[in-house]
C-alpha positions in Angstrom: -20.1 -1.5 -0.2 -18.3 1.6 -1.3 -16.6 1.8 -4.7 -14.0 4.5 -5.4 -11.3 5.0 -8.1 -8.5 5.1 -5.5 -8.0 3.9 -1.9 -5.3 4.9 0.6 -3.7 1.8 2.1 -1.8 2.2 5.4 0.3 -0.6 6.8 2.4 -0.9 10.0 4.8 -3.9 9.7 7.0 -5.0 12.6 9.6 -7.5 11.6 13.1 -8.7 12.3 14.0 -9.2 8.6 14.3 -5.9 6.8 13.7 -7.6 3.4 10.1 -8.4 4.4 9.2 -4.7 3.8 10.3 -4.9 0.2 8.9 -8.3 -0.4 5.5 -7.2 1.0 5.5 -4.2 -1.4 6.2 -6.5 -4.3 3.4 -8.9 -3.1 1.0 -6.0 -3.0 2.1 -4.8 -6.5 1.7 -8.2 -8.0 -1.7 -8.6 -6.4 -2.8 -5.3 -7.9 -1.4 -5.9 -11.3 -3.3 -9.2 -11.7 -6.4 -7.1 -11.2 -5.3 -4.4 -13.6 -4.9 -1.9 -10.7 -2.0 0.4 -9.9 0.0 1.0 -6.7 1.9 4.1 -5.8 3.7 5.3 -2.7 6.2 3.5 -0.5 7.4 2.8 3.0 9.7 4.3 5.6 11.7 2.4 8.2 11.9 3.3 11.9 15.2 4.4 13.3 16.0 0.8 14.4 14.7 -0.6 11.2 12.5 -3.0 13.0 9.2 -1.5 11.8 8.0 0.0 8.6 5.2 2.4 7.8 3.6 2.1 4.4 1.5 4.7 2.7 0.2 3.5 -0.6 -2.4 4.4 -3.1 -4.3 1.6 -4.8 -5.9 2.9 -8.0 -7.7 1.9 -11.1 -5.8 1.8 -14.4 -8.7 2.8 -16.7 -11.2 5.6 -16.8 -14.6 5.2 -15.2 -13.5 2.1 -13.2 -13.7 1.8 -9.4 -12.3 -0.5 -6.7 -14.7 -2.0 -4.2 -14.3 -2.0 -0.5 -14.6 -5.8 -0.8 -11.5 -5.9 -3.0 -9.6 -3.9 -0.4 -10.7 -6.3 2.3 -9.3 -9.1 0.2 -6.0 -7.3 -0.2 -5.9 -6.7 3.6 -6.3 -10.4 4.2 -3.5 -11.2 1.7 -1.2 -8.8 3.6 -2.1 -10.3 6.9 -1.6 -13.9 5.7 1.8 -13.0 4.3 2.9 -11.4 7.6 1.6 -14.5 9.5 3.7 -16.7 7.3 6.8 -14.6 8.3 5.6 -14.4 11.9 5.6 -10.6 11.6 3.2 -8.3 13.2 1.1 -6.2 10.9 -1.7 -3.7 11.1 -3.6 -2.8 7.8 -6.1 -0.1 7.2 -7.6 1.5 4.2 -9.8 4.5 3.5 -10.7 7.0 0.8 -8.3 9.7 0.1 -9.2 13.1 1.5 -9.4 16.2 -0.8 -6.0 17.4 0.6 -4.4 14.1 -0.2 -5.7 14.1 -3.7 -4.0 17.5 -4.3 -1.5 17.2 -7.2 1.3 18.7 -5.0 0.8 16.0 -2.4 0.8 13.3 -5.2 4.1 14.8 -6.5 5.6 14.5 -3.1 4.6 10.8 -2.9 6.1 10.1 -6.3 9.3 11.7 -5.2 9.4 9.5 -2.1 8.9 6.4 -4.3 11.8 7.5 -6.5 14.1 7.8 -3.5 13.1 4.3 -2.4 13.7 2.8 -5.8 17.0 4.5 -6.3 
């Protein structure tokens, strides 16, 4: 199994209750924090606000640490189980970041998007 310092997590959530997107983001953040991991990024709603596209980074919080593919599979299951409880449709995928996505300018753009969502 691969181990990297940061994974890109992409989620498509189809739901009738808009609050599920924010609750899912909090669930992911809580899961990560209990494992001393960080989460950055956010989500955008479709025009009709019935689906949400998440782009997140899940990263280590200490130098020389890595996150296993197995841990990301576990997180994927947690997300799928939560969506099932709500009877929402979800598609979860994760992969390593590309060199372009690891670019500081791109990371700055992601952080700006998070600030917009939070405010």
